[in-house]
C-alpha positions in Angstrom: -4.9 -8.9 18.6 -4.0 -12.5 17.7 -5.3 -14.0 21.0 -8.6 -15.6 21.7 -10.3 -13.9 24.6 -11.9 -17.1 25.9 -9.3 -19.9 25.5 -6.1 -17.9 24.9 -5.2 -19.5 21.6 -2.6 -17.5 19.8 -0.1 -17.6 16.9 2.2 -20.7 17.0 5.5 -20.9 15.1 7.3 -23.9 13.6 8.8 -25.2 10.4 7.4 -25.8 7.0 9.1 -29.1 6.0 9.5 -30.0 2.3 9.7 -33.4 0.8 13.5 -33.1 0.8 13.3 -32.3 4.5 14.4 -28.7 3.9 13.0 -26.4 6.7 11.6 -22.9 6.5 10.0 -20.9 9.3 6.2 -20.4 9.3 3.4 -19.5 11.6 -0.1 -20.9 12.3 -2.7 -18.3 13.2 -6.0 -19.1 15.0 -9.2 -18.3 13.1 -10.3 -15.3 15.1 -13.6 -13.4 14.6 -14.5 -10.1 16.2 -17.9 -10.6 17.9 -20.2 -8.7 20.2 -20.4 -10.8 23.3 -22.4 -10.4 26.6 -19.8 -10.4 29.4 -21.3 -10.2 32.9 -24.2 -8.1 31.6 -22.1 -5.7 29.5 -21.8 -5.9 25.7 -18.2 -5.8 24.4 -16.5 -6.5 21.1 -13.9 -9.3 21.6 -11.7 -11.5 19.5 -12.9 -15.1 19.7 -11.6 -18.2 17.9 -14.1 -20.2 15.8 -13.6 -23.3 18.1 -15.0 -21.3 21.0 -17.8 -20.0 18.9 -18.8 -23.4 17.6 -18.5 -24.9 21.1 -21.0 -22.3 22.5 -18.5 -20.9 25.0 -19.5 -17.3 24.0 -22.9 -15.7 24.7 -23.5 -13.5 21.6 -25.1 -10.1 22.1 -27.9 -9.0 19.7 
């Protein structure tokens, strides 16, 4: 589920670093929204990140 259908953005892992430089694992998840999109004339529900929605890369279905 955690992948954008348009650009492929997905969960990224790394470290949470404290002031004392102590490290703990954490994840960054993309802001995905489930939208009805018009894909080649067919309406499908897809997971799309908000960057793609804001950039207009998705044609929303009514």
